[in-house]
N, C-alpha and C positions, 0 to 999 in steps of 0.2 A: 504493499500499499504506499510505500514512501514516495514512489514517484508520482502516484495519483494524488497523494496529499500535496506535494509541491505544486502540481498543476492546478489543483483545486484552490490553493492559496493565490496563485498568480491570476486565475480566472476571476475569483471573487474581488480582488483589488482592481481588476481592469473594469469590471462591470460597475462597482461602486464609484470609481474615478470618472466614469463617462456621464453620470447623472448630476444634475443641478438641483438645489434645494427646491426650487420652484417645481421641478418635475414630480416631487412626491408631496407637494403641498406645504412646504416649509418656507419661512421667510428667508431671504438672501442673508441678511444681517450684514455684519462688518465683513471687511475684505479678508479673504481666506488665504492662507499660506499654500495650500494645496488644492488642486482641481478636484471638483466632485464632492459627494457626500463624506462626511466624517464617519468614523467607525461606530462612534456613540448614537449617531443619528440611525444609522442602518440596525444597530442592535436594538434601540428602542422601538423602531417601526417593526422589526420582526418579533418582538416580544421576548428578547433574551437579554442577559446581562452583557455588559461591555467586556468584562474579562473573557467570558466564555467565548464571545464572538471573536475577540482579538486572537485567541487561541486558535480558533478555526482558520482565520486569516494567515495565520503564522504556519499553518500546516502541521499543528499538533496533532497527536493521535487521540482524538476524542470522538464519541459517537454522536450521530445526529438522527433525528427521527424524520419520517417522511412528511409529516405535518409541518415541521419546522422548514424543511427544504421547500415546501410549497409556498410557505410565508416569505422566505427568503427570495424565492423567484418572483413573487408578487412585488415585493418592496424594490427589488433591483430592476423590475420591468422586463424580465426575460421573456423571449419569445418562445415558441414550442421547442425549436431546436436547441436553444440554450438551456431551457429547463431540462430536457432530456440529458444534455451534456452535464449539468450539474449533478444530477442524480447518478449518472455513470461514474463521476468522479468521486462522489461521496459514498455511494452504495455499491459501486460495481455492478449496478443493474438500473435498467430503465425504470421510470415512474409508472405507477398504475395510469391507465389512460381511460378517459371517458369513453363510453361505448358508442356514442352517436357522434360520428365526425362528418357532419355534413360539409360539403365543400363543392366548389365548382370543378367538375372533372375537366382536365385539360383538353383542349381542342385536338392536339395531336392524338390522344386516346380515341376521341371520336372518330377522327380520321382513320385510325388503324382498325377500329371496329367496323366501320363501313368497308375498309378493304377486306377485311375477313368475311364480311357478308357477301362480297362479290365471289368469294369462293365457296359460299355455302357453309361458313363456320359460325355457329351462334356464339356470342361474346357478351358479357355483362360485366359491370363493375360493382364490387361489394366493399363496404367499409367494416369496421371492427363489429359492428352490430348486425351485420349481414343485411343492411338496407341495400336494396338494387338502386344504385344511383344513376346508372346509364346502361343502355343495352342497344344492340343493333336489331335490325328487322328480323333477322333469322332467329335470334334469341326470343323476339316477341312472338314469332310464329310458333316456336317450340314450347314456350312457357306461358305465353298470353299475358305478359306483364302489363300490358295497356288495360287489362280489365280490373287491375287493382288500383285503388287510390294510392297517391304517394306515401301517405302514413301508414298503409298496410302493405306496401310493395317491399316487403321483407322476405328473404328467401325461407328463412326458418319459419316464420309464420304462415305463409301459403303451404309449405311442406306439410305442416301439421294441421292446417285448418281448411285447405281448399280440396274438395273432392276430385278435382281435375288433376292435381298433382299425384294423388294416390293412384289415379288411373294411368298417368303418364309413365311413373316409375315402375318398371317390371320388378316384381318382387319387393314391393314397398316395405313390407314388414321387416325385411333384412337391410334394405338400403338406407331407410330413414334413421335407425339408430346408429349407423355408421356415419351419416352426415352429422348428426347431432353431437357424436363424441368428437369430430373434427371441430365443430363450433365450440366445445368446451374448452379448447386450447386458447381461443380468443377470449372467452370469458374469463379465463384465469388471468389475463393480463390487464383486465378492466378494473376500475375501482368499483367497489360495491355499492356506491350511491349513484351509480351512472344509469342511463337509459337502458343499457344492456341487462340490467338486473330487473328492471321494470318489465322488458320483454319477457324474461324468464318467467317472472311471477304470474304475468298474465296467461302465458301459454300453460303453466301448471294448472291453471283454473279451467281453461276451455278445452285441453286436450288431454284425455286420460292416458293415451300412449306417451305423449311428452312427459307427463308427470311420473309414469312408471319408469321410462328409461333415463330420466334425468337423476332419479335417485341411485341409479346403479354405478354412476360415476365412471363409466367406461372412457377410456381415450385411446384413440388410434393415431396413426400417422395421418399427415394431411391428405385431403381428399384428391385423388388422382387415379388414373388407370382407365378401366373399362366400366361403363354404366350401360344398362340396357334400357331403352326407352320404348313405349308402346306407340308406334306411328302408324295410324290407319289399320289397327288391329294386328300388326306385325311387331315382333320383338327386333329392335335395331340396335346394334352395339355402337356405342359412341366412345371415343377416347376424349378424356377431360383433364385438364390441368388448370392451376393458377399462377399468375405471375405477379410479383409485386411491382407496382408502379409508383407508390409514395409510402416509404416505410414509415415516416413521422405521422402521417394520417391514417396509416394502416389500410391504404387502398390496394386492392389487387384485382387484376383482370382475370376473369374465368373464361376459358375457351374451350368449346366443344367441337369435335371432328369425327364424322363417321368413320368408323374403324375400316381400315382398307382390308383387314384379314376377315371380316364379318362375311 
């Protein structure tokens, strides 16, 4: 941890020194000998003692809680990437993330999905909560995403509540719990007060299957490989995989392609 403690100390000083008192609602006061906020100001705003915060900025071997790091990120006005960096330096792991990461899907990803549609490849974008943020026409033909409101256009929700999805997935009783176990990996990295928890709580109430399988705590490898779908009464094999397109926002592109070996 010695290297990360030194890096943490340097990072904190640099973020503190870039702020003005007015940035955090403090009066400018008299002329300052150094740029940025004083350590005592950061400590007070973060709700900790000056000595303790000084030790942290000096790279001493002290423990910090996730709540404190969140408070410190707020005080220092860190963006999402900086907050993640702070947690990695202090905890050697990223912070818990909110489950719902609404954002504008990059235009390039839309173009890529359109190109995939020209080849007959269904594709859609999921966030950490598994909301379907964007999709191409082939994905819409396959999963009928247009038929769901934006609030309910969530892959896990439709998988367990929409009769059409039960009919689409061949062997739904086997496939659905495997998909759920993959979702559990994303659930594990979200914070428990997030929208992802609200989704789980609601599904436990409306879907007996979800409630039963959720209690089993099964965890499998990420969903990819071969999936059989019911197309016009025939079982058609599709290869499918997911590609990370924005790690900070947990956005990934899911792509289906009819299996050449089918």
